[in-house]
LODOPA-974881 format. One record per residue: residue in one letter; x negated, y, z of N, C-alpha, C in turn. Coordinates in steps of 0.2 Angstrom, whole numbers, plus 5000, padded with zeros to 4 digits. Each point is the difference from the previous one (the first is absolute). Layout:
LODOPA-974881
<aa->A nxx->X nyy->Y nzz->Z caxx->X cayy->Y cazz->Z cxx->X cyy->Y czz->Z>
...
END
This chain:
LODOPA-974881
<aa->M nxx->4726 nyy->4752 nzz->5371 caxx->4994 cayy->4998 cazz->4996 cxx->5003 cyy->4998 czz->4993>
<aa->R nxx->4997 nyy->5002 nzz->4995 caxx->5002 cayy->4998 cazz->4993 cxx->4998 cyy->4993 czz->4999>
<aa->P nxx->5004 nyy->4996 nzz->4995 caxx->4997 cayy->4993 cazz->4998 cxx->4994 cyy->5001 czz->4996>
<aa->K nxx->4995 nyy->4995 nzz->5000 caxx->4994 cayy->5001 cazz->4997 cxx->5001 cyy->5001 czz->4993>
<aa->G nxx->5005 nyy->4997 nzz->4996 caxx->5001 cayy->5001 cazz->4993 cxx->5001 cyy->5007 czz->4998>
<aa->E nxx->5004 nyy->5004 nzz->5004 caxx->5001 cayy->5007 cazz->4999 cxx->4993 cyy->5004 czz->5001>
<aa->E nxx->4996 nyy->4998 nzz->5005 caxx->4993 cayy->5003 cazz->5001 cxx->4996 cyy->4999 czz->4994>
<aa->V nxx->5000 nyy->4994 nzz->4997 caxx->4996 cayy->4999 cazz->4994 cxx->5002 cyy->5003 czz->4994>
<aa->D nxx->5007 nyy->5001 nzz->4999 caxx->5003 cayy->5003 cazz->4995 cxx->4998 cyy->5008 czz->5000>
<aa->T nxx->5001 nyy->5003 nzz->5006 caxx->4998 cayy->5006 cazz->5001 cxx->4992 cyy->5002 czz->4998>
<aa->L nxx->4996 nyy->4996 nzz->5003 caxx->4993 cayy->5000 cazz->4999 cxx->4999 cyy->5000 czz->4992>
<aa->T nxx->5003 nyy->4995 nzz->4997 caxx->4998 cayy->4999 cazz->4992 cxx->5003 cyy->5006 czz->4996>
<aa->K nxx->5005 nyy->5004 nzz->5003 caxx->5002 cayy->5006 cazz->4997 cxx->4995 cyy->5005 czz->5000>
<aa->Y nxx->4998 nyy->5001 nzz->5006 caxx->4994 cayy->5005 cazz->5001 cxx->4994 cyy->4998 czz->4996>
<aa->L nxx->4999 nyy->4994 nzz->4999 caxx->4994 cayy->4998 cazz->4996 cxx->5001 cyy->5001 czz->4993>
<aa->A nxx->5006 nyy->4999 nzz->4998 caxx->5002 cayy->5002 cazz->4993 cxx->4999 cyy->5007 czz->4998>
<aa->V nxx->5003 nyy->5004 nzz->5005 caxx->4999 cayy->5008 cazz->4999 cxx->4992 cyy->5002 czz->5000>
<aa->A nxx->4997 nyy->4997 nzz->5004 caxx->4992 cayy->5001 cazz->5001 cxx->4997 cyy->4998 czz->4993>
<aa->A nxx->5002 nyy->4994 nzz->4998 caxx->4996 cayy->4998 cazz->4994 cxx->5002 cyy->5004 czz->4994>
<aa->G nxx->5006 nyy->5002 nzz->4999 caxx->5002 cayy->5004 cazz->4995 cxx->4997 cyy->5007 czz->5000>
<aa->G nxx->5000 nyy->5003 nzz->5007 caxx->4997 cayy->5006 cazz->5001 cxx->4993 cyy->5000 czz->4998>
<aa->A nxx->4996 nyy->4995 nzz->5002 caxx->4993 cayy->5000 cazz->4998 cxx->4999 cyy->5001 czz->4993>
<aa->V nxx->5004 nyy->4996 nzz->4996 caxx->4999 cayy->5000 cazz->4993 cxx->5002 cyy->5007 czz->4997>
<aa->G nxx->5006 nyy->5003 nzz->5002 caxx->5002 cayy->5007 cazz->4998 cxx->4995 cyy->5005 czz->5002>
<aa->A nxx->4997 nyy->5000 nzz->5006 caxx->4995 cayy->5004 cazz->5003 cxx->4993 cyy->5000 czz->4995>
<aa->M nxx->4998 nyy->4994 nzz->4999 caxx->4994 cayy->4999 cazz->4996 cxx->5001 cyy->5003 czz->4993>
<aa->L nxx->5006 nyy->4999 nzz->4997 caxx->5002 cayy->5003 cazz->4993 cxx->5000 cyy->5007 czz->5000>
<aa->R nxx->5003 nyy->5003 nzz->5005 caxx->5000 cayy->5007 cazz->5001 cxx->4993 cyy->5003 czz->5001>
<aa->Y nxx->4996 nyy->4997 nzz->5003 caxx->4993 cayy->5003 cazz->5001 cxx->4997 cyy->4999 czz->4994>
<aa->Y nxx->5000 nyy->4994 nzz->4996 caxx->4997 cayy->5000 cazz->4993 cxx->5003 cyy->5005 czz->4996>
<aa->M nxx->5006 nyy->5001 nzz->5000 caxx->5003 cayy->5005 cazz->4995 cxx->4997 cyy->5008 czz->5002>
<aa->T nxx->4999 nyy->5001 nzz->5006 caxx->4998 cayy->5006 cazz->5002 cxx->4993 cyy->5001 czz->4998>
<aa->L nxx->4995 nyy->4995 nzz->5000 caxx->4994 cayy->5000 cazz->4998 cxx->4999 cyy->5000 czz->4992>
<aa->S nxx->5005 nyy->4998 nzz->4997 caxx->4999 cayy->5000 cazz->4992 cxx->5000 cyy->5006 czz->4997>
<aa->G nxx->4999 nyy->5001 nzz->4994 caxx->5000 cayy->5006 cazz->4997 cxx->5006 cyy->5004 czz->5001>
<aa->L nxx->5006 nyy->4998 nzz->5002 caxx->5006 cayy->5003 cazz->5001 cxx->4999 cyy->5005 czz->5006>
<aa->G nxx->4996 nyy->4998 nzz->5005 caxx->4998 cayy->5005 cazz->5005 cxx->4996 cyy->5006 czz->4998>
<aa->R nxx->4997 nyy->5000 nzz->4995 caxx->4996 cayy->5006 cazz->4998 cxx->5004 cyy->5003 czz->4994>
<aa->A nxx->5005 nyy->4997 nzz->4997 caxx->5003 cayy->5003 cazz->4994 cxx->5005 cyy->5006 czz->5002>
<aa->A nxx->5000 nyy->5005 nzz->4996 caxx->5005 cayy->5006 cazz->5001 cxx->4999 cyy->5003 czz->5006>
<aa->Q nxx->4994 nyy->5000 nzz->5003 caxx->4999 cayy->5004 cazz->5006 cxx->5002 cyy->5007 czz->4999>
<aa->P nxx->5003 nyy->5004 nzz->5005 caxx->5001 cayy->4997 cazz->5007 cxx->5006 cyy->4996 czz->5001>
<aa->F nxx->5004 nyy->4999 nzz->4994 caxx->5006 cayy->4996 cazz->5001 cxx->4999 cyy->4993 czz->5002>
<aa->P nxx->5003 nyy->4997 nzz->5006 caxx->4998 cayy->4994 cazz->5002 cxx->5003 cyy->4994 czz->4996>
<aa->M nxx->4997 nyy->4999 nzz->4994 caxx->5003 cayy->4995 cazz->4995 cxx->5000 cyy->4993 czz->5003>
<aa->A nxx->4996 nyy->4998 nzz->5004 caxx->5000 cayy->4993 cazz->5002 cxx->5006 cyy->4999 czz->5005>
<aa->T nxx->5001 nyy->5004 nzz->5005 caxx->5005 cayy->5000 cazz->5004 cxx->5007 cyy->5000 czz->4996>
<aa->F nxx->5000 nyy->5004 nzz->4995 caxx->5006 cayy->5001 cazz->4996 cxx->5002 cyy->4994 czz->4997>
<aa->V nxx->4995 nyy->4996 nzz->4996 caxx->5001 cayy->4994 cazz->4996 cxx->5002 cyy->4995 czz->5005>
<aa->I nxx->4996 nyy->4999 nzz->5006 caxx->5002 cayy->4995 cazz->5005 cxx->5007 cyy->5001 czz->5002>
<aa->N nxx->5003 nyy->5006 nzz->5002 caxx->5006 cayy->5001 cazz->5002 cxx->5005 cyy->4998 czz->4994>
<aa->I nxx->4999 nyy->5002 nzz->4994 caxx->5005 cayy->4998 cazz->4995 cxx->5000 cyy->4993 czz->4999>
<aa->T nxx->4994 nyy->4997 nzz->4999 caxx->5000 cayy->4992 cazz->4999 cxx->5003 cyy->4997 czz->5006>
<aa->G nxx->4999 nyy->5002 nzz->5006 caxx->5003 cayy->4997 cazz->5006 cxx->5008 cyy->5001 czz->5000>
<aa->S nxx->5002 nyy->5006 nzz->4998 caxx->5007 cayy->5001 cazz->4999 cxx->5003 cyy->4995 czz->4995>
<aa->F nxx->4997 nyy->4999 nzz->4994 caxx->5002 cayy->4995 cazz->4995 cxx->5000 cyy->4993 czz->5003>
<aa->I nxx->4995 nyy->4998 nzz->5004 caxx->4999 cayy->4993 cazz->5002 cxx->5006 cyy->4999 czz->5005>
<aa->I nxx->5001 nyy->5005 nzz->5005 caxx->5006 cayy->4998 cazz->5005 cxx->5006 cyy->5000 czz->4996>
<aa->G nxx->5001 nyy->5004 nzz->4996 caxx->5007 cayy->5000 cazz->4996 cxx->5001 cyy->4993 czz->4996>
<aa->F nxx->4994 nyy->4998 nzz->4997 caxx->5001 cayy->4994 cazz->4996 cxx->5001 cyy->4994 czz->5004>
<aa->F nxx->4995 nyy->4999 nzz->5006 caxx->5000 cayy->4995 cazz->5004 cxx->5006 cyy->4999 czz->5004>
<aa->L nxx->5002 nyy->5005 nzz->5003 caxx->5006 cayy->5000 cazz->5005 cxx->5007 cyy->4999 czz->4996>
<aa->T nxx->5000 nyy->5002 nzz->4994 caxx->5006 cayy->4999 cazz->4995 cxx->5000 cyy->4992 czz->4999>
<aa->L nxx->4994 nyy->4998 nzz->4998 caxx->5001 cayy->4992 cazz->4998 cxx->5001 cyy->4996 czz->5006>
<aa->V nxx->4997 nyy->5002 nzz->5006 caxx->5002 cayy->4995 cazz->5005 cxx->5006 cyy->5001 czz->5004>
<aa->T nxx->5003 nyy->5006 nzz->4999 caxx->5006 cayy->5001 cazz->5004 cxx->5006 cyy->4998 czz->4995>
<aa->E nxx->4999 nyy->5001 nzz->4994 caxx->5006 cayy->4999 cazz->4995 cxx->5000 cyy->4993 czz->4996>
<aa->R nxx->4994 nyy->4997 nzz->4999 caxx->4999 cayy->4994 cazz->4995 cxx->4996 cyy->4995 czz->5003>
<aa->I nxx->4995 nyy->5000 nzz->5003 caxx->4995 cayy->4995 cazz->5002 cxx->5000 cyy->4999 czz->5008>
<aa->P nxx->5002 nyy->4994 nzz->5002 caxx->4999 cayy->4999 cazz->5007 cxx->4993 cyy->4999 czz->5001>
<aa->I nxx->4998 nyy->5003 nzz->5006 caxx->4992 cayy->5000 cazz->5001 cxx->4999 cyy->4999 czz->5008>
<aa->N nxx->4995 nyy->4997 nzz->5001 caxx->4998 cayy->4999 cazz->5007 cxx->5000 cyy->5007 czz->5003>
<aa->P nxx->5003 nyy->5000 nzz->5006 caxx->4999 cayy->5007 cazz->5004 cxx->4993 cyy->5002 czz->5001>
<aa->H nxx->4996 nyy->4996 nzz->5001 caxx->4993 cayy->5001 cazz->5002 cxx->4997 cyy->5003 czz->4994>
<aa->I nxx->5001 nyy->4998 nzz->4994 caxx->4997 cayy->5003 cazz->4993 cxx->5003 cyy->5007 czz->5000>
<aa->R nxx->5007 nyy->5001 nzz->5001 caxx->5003 cayy->5006 cazz->4999 cxx->4996 cyy->5005 czz->5005>
<aa->L nxx->4999 nyy->4998 nzz->5006 caxx->4997 cayy->5004 cazz->5005 cxx->4993 cyy->5002 czz->4997>
<aa->A nxx->4996 nyy->4995 nzz->4998 caxx->4993 cayy->5001 cazz->4998 cxx->5000 cyy->5005 czz->4994>
<aa->V nxx->5004 nyy->5000 nzz->4995 caxx->5000 cayy->5004 cazz->4995 cxx->5003 cyy->5007 czz->5001>
<aa->A nxx->5006 nyy->5000 nzz->5003 caxx->5004 cayy->5006 cazz->5001 cxx->4997 cyy->5004 czz->5006>
<aa->V nxx->4999 nyy->4998 nzz->5005 caxx->4997 cayy->5003 cazz->5006 cxx->4993 cyy->5001 czz->5000>
<aa->G nxx->4997 nyy->4994 nzz->4999 caxx->4993 cayy->5000 cazz->5001 cxx->4996 cyy->5003 czz->4994>
<aa->F nxx->5001 nyy->4997 nzz->4994 caxx->4996 cayy->5002 cazz->4994 cxx->5002 cyy->5007 czz->4999>
<aa->V nxx->5006 nyy->5001 nzz->4998 caxx->5002 cayy->5007 cazz->4998 cxx->5000 cyy->5005 czz->5005>
<aa->G nxx->5001 nyy->4998 nzz->5006 caxx->4999 cayy->5005 cazz->5006 cxx->4993 cyy->5002 czz->5001>
<aa->A nxx->4995 nyy->4995 nzz->4999 caxx->4993 cayy->5003 cazz->5000 cxx->4998 cyy->5003 czz->4994>
<aa->Y nxx->5002 nyy->4998 nzz->4994 caxx->4998 cayy->5002 cazz->4994 cxx->5002 cyy->5008 czz->4999>
<aa->T nxx->5007 nyy->5001 nzz->5001 caxx->5002 cayy->5007 cazz->4999 cxx->4998 cyy->5005 czz->5005>
<aa->T nxx->5000 nyy->5006 nzz->4999 caxx->4996 cayy->5004 cazz->5004 cxx->5004 cyy->5007 czz->5002>
<aa->F nxx->5006 nyy->4999 nzz->5003 caxx->5003 cayy->5006 cazz->5001 cxx->4997 cyy->5005 czz->5004>
<aa->S nxx->4997 nyy->4998 nzz->5006 caxx->4996 cayy->5004 cazz->5005 cxx->4994 cyy->5003 czz->4996>
<aa->T nxx->4997 nyy->4996 nzz->4996 caxx->4995 cayy->5003 cazz->4996 cxx->5002 cyy->5006 czz->4995>
<aa->F nxx->5006 nyy->4998 nzz->4997 caxx->5003 cayy->5005 cazz->4996 cxx->5002 cyy->5007 czz->5004>
<aa->E nxx->5002 nyy->4999 nzz->5006 caxx->5002 cayy->5006 cazz->5004 cxx->4993 cyy->5004 czz->5001>
<aa->Y nxx->4995 nyy->4996 nzz->5002 caxx->4994 cayy->5004 cazz->5002 cxx->4997 cyy->5003 czz->4994>
<aa->E nxx->5000 nyy->4997 nzz->4994 caxx->4997 cayy->5003 cazz->4995 cxx->5004 cyy->5006 czz->4997>
<aa->T nxx->5006 nyy->5000 nzz->5001 caxx->5004 cayy->5005 cazz->4999 cxx->4999 cyy->5006 czz->5004>
<aa->A nxx->4999 nyy->4999 nzz->5007 caxx->4998 cayy->5005 cazz->5004 cxx->4993 cyy->5003 czz->4998>
<aa->R nxx->4995 nyy->4996 nzz->4998 caxx->4994 cayy->5002 cazz->4998 cxx->5000 cyy->5004 czz->4994>
<aa->L nxx->5004 nyy->4999 nzz->4996 caxx->5001 cayy->5004 cazz->4993 cxx->5003 cyy->5007 czz->5003>
<aa->L nxx->5004 nyy->5000 nzz->5004 caxx->5003 cayy->5006 cazz->5002 cxx->4995 cyy->5004 czz->5004>
<aa->E nxx->4996 nyy->4997 nzz->5004 caxx->4995 cayy->5003 cazz->5004 cxx->4995 cyy->5003 czz->4995>
<aa->G nxx->4998 nyy->4997 nzz->4995 caxx->4995 cayy->5002 cazz->4995 cxx->5004 cyy->5005 czz->4995>
<aa->K nxx->5006 nyy->5002 nzz->5001 caxx->5004 cayy->5004 cazz->4996 cxx->5001 cyy->4998 czz->4993>
<aa->D nxx->4999 nyy->4994 nzz->4999 caxx->5002 cayy->4997 cazz->4994 cxx->5007 cyy->4998 czz->4999>
<aa->F nxx->5004 nyy->5006 nzz->5000 caxx->5008 cayy->4999 cazz->5001 cxx->5003 cyy->4997 czz->4994>
<aa->V nxx->4997 nyy->5001 nzz->4994 caxx->5003 cayy->4997 cazz->4994 cxx->4999 cyy->4992 czz->5000>
<aa->Y nxx->4994 nyy->4998 nzz->5002 caxx->4998 cayy->4993 cazz->5001 cxx->5005 cyy->4997 czz->5005>
<aa->A nxx->5001 nyy->5003 nzz->5005 caxx->5004 cayy->4998 cazz->5006 cxx->5007 cyy->4999 czz->4998>
<aa->F nxx->5003 nyy->5005 nzz->4996 caxx->5006 cayy->5000 cazz->4998 cxx->5001 cyy->4994 czz->4995>
<aa->F nxx->4996 nyy->4999 nzz->4995 caxx->5001 cayy->4995 cazz->4995 cxx->4999 cyy->4993 czz->5004>
<aa->Y nxx->4995 nyy->5000 nzz->5004 caxx->4999 cayy->4993 cazz->5004 cxx->5006 cyy->4998 czz->5003>
<aa->V nxx->5004 nyy->5004 nzz->5004 caxx->5006 cayy->4999 cazz->5004 cxx->5005 cyy->4998 czz->4995>
<aa->V nxx->5001 nyy->5005 nzz->4995 caxx->5006 cayy->4998 cazz->4995 cxx->4999 cyy->4994 czz->4996>
<aa->L nxx->4994 nyy->5000 nzz->4997 caxx->4999 cayy->4994 cazz->4996 cxx->5000 cyy->4993 czz->5004>
<aa->S nxx->4997 nyy->5000 nzz->5006 caxx->5001 cayy->4994 cazz->5004 cxx->5007 cyy->4998 czz->5002>
<aa->F nxx->5004 nyy->5005 nzz->5001 caxx->5007 cayy->4998 cazz->5002 cxx->5003 cyy->4998 czz->4993>
<aa->A nxx->5000 nyy->5004 nzz->4995 caxx->5004 cayy->4998 cazz->4994 cxx->4997 cyy->4994 czz->4996>
<aa->V nxx->4994 nyy->5000 nzz->5000 caxx->4997 cayy->4994 cazz->4996 cxx->5000 cyy->4993 czz->5004>
<aa->G nxx->4999 nyy->5002 nzz->5007 caxx->5001 cayy->4994 cazz->5004 cxx->5007 cyy->4997 czz->5000>
<aa->F nxx->5005 nyy->5004 nzz->5000 caxx->5007 cayy->4998 cazz->5000 cxx->5001 cyy->4997 czz->4994>
<aa->G nxx->4998 nyy->5003 nzz->4995 caxx->5001 cayy->4997 cazz->4993 cxx->4996 cyy->4992 czz->4999>
<aa->A nxx->4995 nyy->5000 nzz->5004 caxx->4996 cayy->4993 cazz->5000 cxx->5004 cyy->4995 czz->5004>
<aa->V nxx->5003 nyy->5002 nzz->5005 caxx->5005 cayy->4996 cazz->5004 cxx->5005 cyy->4997 czz->4995>
<aa->W nxx->5004 nyy->5005 nzz->4997 caxx->5005 cayy->4998 cazz->4996 cxx->4997 cyy->4996 czz->4994>
<aa->A nxx->4994 nyy->5001 nzz->4997 caxx->4998 cayy->4996 cazz->4995 cxx->4999 cyy->4993 czz->5002>
<aa->G nxx->4997 nyy->4999 nzz->5007 caxx->4999 cayy->4993 cazz->5003 cxx->5007 cyy->4997 czz->5000>
<aa->I nxx->5005 nyy->5003 nzz->5003 caxx->5007 cayy->4997 cazz->5000 cxx->5002 cyy->4998 czz->4994>
<aa->I nxx->5000 nyy->5004 nzz->4995 caxx->5002 cayy->4999 cazz->4993 cxx->4997 cyy->4994 czz->4997>
<aa->L nxx->4993 nyy->5000 nzz->5000 caxx->4996 cayy->4994 cazz->4998 cxx->5002 cyy->4994 czz->5003>
<aa->A nxx->5000 nyy->5000 nzz->5007 caxx->5002 cayy->4994 cazz->5003 cxx->5007 cyy->4997 czz->4998>
<aa->R nxx->5005 nyy->5004 nzz->4999 caxx->5006 cayy->4998 cazz->4998 cxx->5000 cyy->4998 czz->4992>
<aa->Q nxx->4996 nyy->5003 nzz->4996 caxx->4999 cayy->4997 cazz->4993 cxx->4996 cyy->4994 czz->5000>
<aa->V nxx->4995 nyy->4999 nzz->5004 caxx->4996 cayy->4993 cazz->5001 cxx->5005 cyy->4995 czz->5001>
<aa->E nxx->5005 nyy->5001 nzz->5005 caxx->5005 cayy->4995 cazz->5002 cxx->5006 cyy->5000 czz->4995>
<aa->G nxx->5000 nyy->5004 nzz->4995 caxx->5006 cayy->5000 cazz->4995 cxx->5006 cyy->5002 czz->5003>
<aa->V nxx->5000 nyy->5004 nzz->5005 caxx->5006 cayy->5003 cazz->5002 cxx->5002 cyy->5008 czz->4998>
<aa->P nxx->5006 nyy->5002 nzz->5001 caxx->5001 cayy->5007 cazz->4998 cxx->4995 cyy->5004 czz->5004>
<aa->V nxx->4998 nyy->5006 nzz->4997 caxx->4995 cayy->5004 cazz->5003 cxx->5004 cyy->5004 czz->5006>
<aa->V nxx->5006 nyy->5001 nzz->4999 caxx->5004 cayy->5003 cazz->5006 cxx->5004 cyy->4995 czz->5004>
<aa->S nxx->4999 nyy->4999 nzz->5006 caxx->5003 cayy->4995 cazz->5004 cxx->5008 cyy->5001 czz->4999>
<aa->R nxx->5003 nyy->4994 nzz->5001 caxx->5007 cayy->5000 cazz->4999 cxx->5004 cyy->5005 czz->5005>
<aa->V nxx->4997 nyy->5000 nzz->5006 caxx->5003 cayy->5004 cazz->5006 cxx->4999 cyy->5007 czz->4998>
<aa->A nxx->4994 nyy->5002 nzz->4998 caxx->4998 cayy->5007 cazz->4998 cxx->5005 cyy->5002 czz->4994>
<aa->D nxx->5000 nyy->4996 nzz->4995 caxx->5005 cayy->5001 cazz->4995 cxx->5007 cyy->5002 czz->5002>
<aa->G nxx->5002 nyy->4996 nzz->5005 caxx->5007 cayy->5001 cazz->5002 cxx->5001 cyy->5007 czz->5004>
<aa->Y nxx->4995 nyy->5002 nzz->5003 caxx->5000 cayy->5007 cazz->5003 cxx->5001 cyy->5005 czz->4995>
<aa->W nxx->4997 nyy->4999 nzz->4994 caxx->5000 cayy->5005 cazz->4994 cxx->5006 cyy->5000 czz->4996>
<aa->R nxx->5003 nyy->4994 nzz->4999 caxx->5005 cayy->4999 cazz->4995 cxx->5006 cyy->4997 czz->5003>
<aa->G nxx->5000 nyy->4999 nzz->5006 caxx->5006 cayy->4998 cazz->5004 cxx->5000 cyy->4992 czz->5001>
<aa->P nxx->5005 nyy->4997 nzz->5003 caxx->5000 cayy->4993 cazz->5001 cxx->4999 cyy->4996 czz->4994>
<aa->V nxx->4996 nyy->4994 nzz->5000 caxx->4999 cayy->4996 cazz->4995 cxx->5006 cyy->4994 czz->5000>
<aa->T nxx->5004 nyy->4999 nzz->4995 caxx->5004 cayy->4995 cazz->5000 cxx->5000 cyy->4996 czz->4994>
<aa->E nxx->5001 nyy->4994 nzz->5000 caxx->4999 cayy->4995 cazz->4994 cxx->5007 cyy->4996 czz->5000>
<aa->P nxx->5002 nyy->4999 nzz->4994 caxx->5006 cayy->4995 cazz->5000 cxx->4999 cyy->4993 czz->5002>
<aa->T nxx->5005 nyy->4997 nzz->5002 caxx->4998 cayy->4993 cazz->5003 cxx->5005 cyy->4996 czz->4996>
<aa->Q nxx->4998 nyy->4999 nzz->4993 caxx->5004 cayy->4995 cazz->4996 cxx->4998 cyy->4993 czz->5000>
<aa->E nxx->4994 nyy->4998 nzz->5001 caxx->4999 cayy->4993 cazz->5000 cxx->4996 cyy->4998 czz->5006>
<aa->R nxx->5000 nyy->4993 nzz->5000 caxx->4997 cayy->4997 cazz->5006 cxx->4993 cyy->5002 czz->5001>
<aa->G nxx->4998 nyy->5001 nzz->5007 caxx->4993 cayy->5002 cazz->5001 cxx->4999 cyy->5008 czz->4999>
<aa->A nxx->5005 nyy->5004 nzz->4998 caxx->4998 cayy->5007 cazz->4999 cxx->5000 cyy->5003 czz->5007>
<aa->V nxx->4997 nyy->5006 nzz->5000 caxx->5000 cayy->5004 cazz->5006 cxx->5006 cyy->5004 czz->5000>
<aa->E nxx->5003 nyy->4999 nzz->5006 caxx->5007 cayy->5004 cazz->5001 cxx->4999 cyy->5007 czz->5003>
<aa->S nxx->5002 nyy->5005 nzz->4997 caxx->5000 cayy->5007 cazz->5002 cxx->4995 cyy->5001 czz->5005>
<aa->V nxx->4994 nyy->5002 nzz->4998 caxx->4994 cayy->5001 cazz->5004 cxx->5000 cyy->5008 czz->5001>
<aa->S nxx->5001 nyy->5002 nzz->5006 caxx->5000 cayy->5007 cazz->5002 cxx->4993 cyy->5002 czz->5002>
<aa->V nxx->4998 nyy->5007 nzz->5000 caxx->4994 cayy->5002 cazz->5003 cxx->4999 cyy->4997 czz->5007>
<aa->D nxx->5005 nyy->5000 nzz->5004 caxx->5000 cayy->4997 cazz->5007 cxx->4998 cyy->4993 czz->5000>
<aa->D nxx->5003 nyy->4996 nzz->4995 caxx->4998 cayy->4993 cazz->5000 cxx->4993 cyy->4999 czz->4998>
<aa->A nxx->4997 nyy->5004 nzz->4995 caxx->4994 cayy->5000 cazz->4998 cxx->4995 cyy->5002 czz->5006>
<aa->R nxx->5002 nyy->5004 nzz->5004 caxx->4996 cayy->5003 cazz->5005 cxx->4999 cyy->4994 czz->5005>
<aa->D nxx->5006 nyy->4996 nzz->5001 caxx->5000 cayy->4995 cazz->5006 cxx->4997 cyy->4994 czz->4996>
<aa->H nxx->4999 nyy->5000 nzz->4994 caxx->4997 cayy->4994 cazz->4996 cxx->5005 cyy->4994 czz->5001>
<aa->S nxx->5007 nyy->5002 nzz->5000 caxx->5005 cayy->4995 cazz->5000 cxx->5005 cyy->5001 czz->4995>
<aa->T nxx->4999 nyy->4996 nzz->4994 caxx->5005 cayy->5000 cazz->4995 cxx->5003 cyy->4993 czz->5000>
<aa->K nxx->5007 nyy->5000 nzz->4998 caxx->5003 cayy->4994 cazz->5000 cxx->5000 cyy->4997 czz->4993>
<aa->I nxx->5000 nyy->4993 nzz->5000 caxx->5000 cayy->4996 cazz->4994 cxx->5007 cyy->4997 czz->4999>
<aa->V nxx->5002 nyy->5001 nzz->4995 caxx->5007 cayy->4996 cazz->4998 cxx->4999 cyy->4993 czz->4999>
<aa->T nxx->5003 nyy->4996 nzz->5004 caxx->4999 cayy->4993 cazz->4999 cxx->5006 cyy->4996 czz->4998>
<aa->E nxx->5006 nyy->5004 nzz->4999 caxx->5006 cayy->4996 cazz->4999 cxx->5002 cyy->5001 czz->4992>
END
C-alpha cells in the first residue's frame, strides 16, 4: 500500500487535469458556437482556429515552464494536459476532414489538412520564440545552436568565466565555473 501522501498527491494531479480540462472544454465549446463556427462554411474555421491557438499555447507555455520558469507540477498538468488537451481538437479535426472528403469537398479537405499542419507547426514555433523573447534569452536554444554550428566554446580568461562549454555539457546542464 502506498503512503497516504502519495495518494493525495496523485489525486490532486488528477483534479488539476480535470479543472484545466473543464476550462479548456468550455472555451472550445464557446468558440465552436461563436461566429467562427459559421464562417467560411464548409471549411471548419472554428476547429482550425482552436487547433492553431492551442498549438501556440502549448508551445509558449511548455517552453516557459521547461526552460525558464519553475512551476508547480499541478499547474503544468492543469494547463498542458487538462486545458490544452480538452481545448484542442485533433479527433474533431480528423472527423471533419473525413466529412469533407465524404461530401466531395476535396479542395477544402486538402487545404484544411495542409493549413492545419503548416500553420499549427508555425504557431508552436511562434509560441516557443515568444516565450524565449519574454524571458530575454536567445531565440534558438544553446543546445540547438550547437547542433547547427558545432560545439560552443568560450575562452576562460577571467575568474568566474564559463570553461569550454560543449554541446554535451549544455545537454547535461553541467558547465564548469573557473574559481581559481
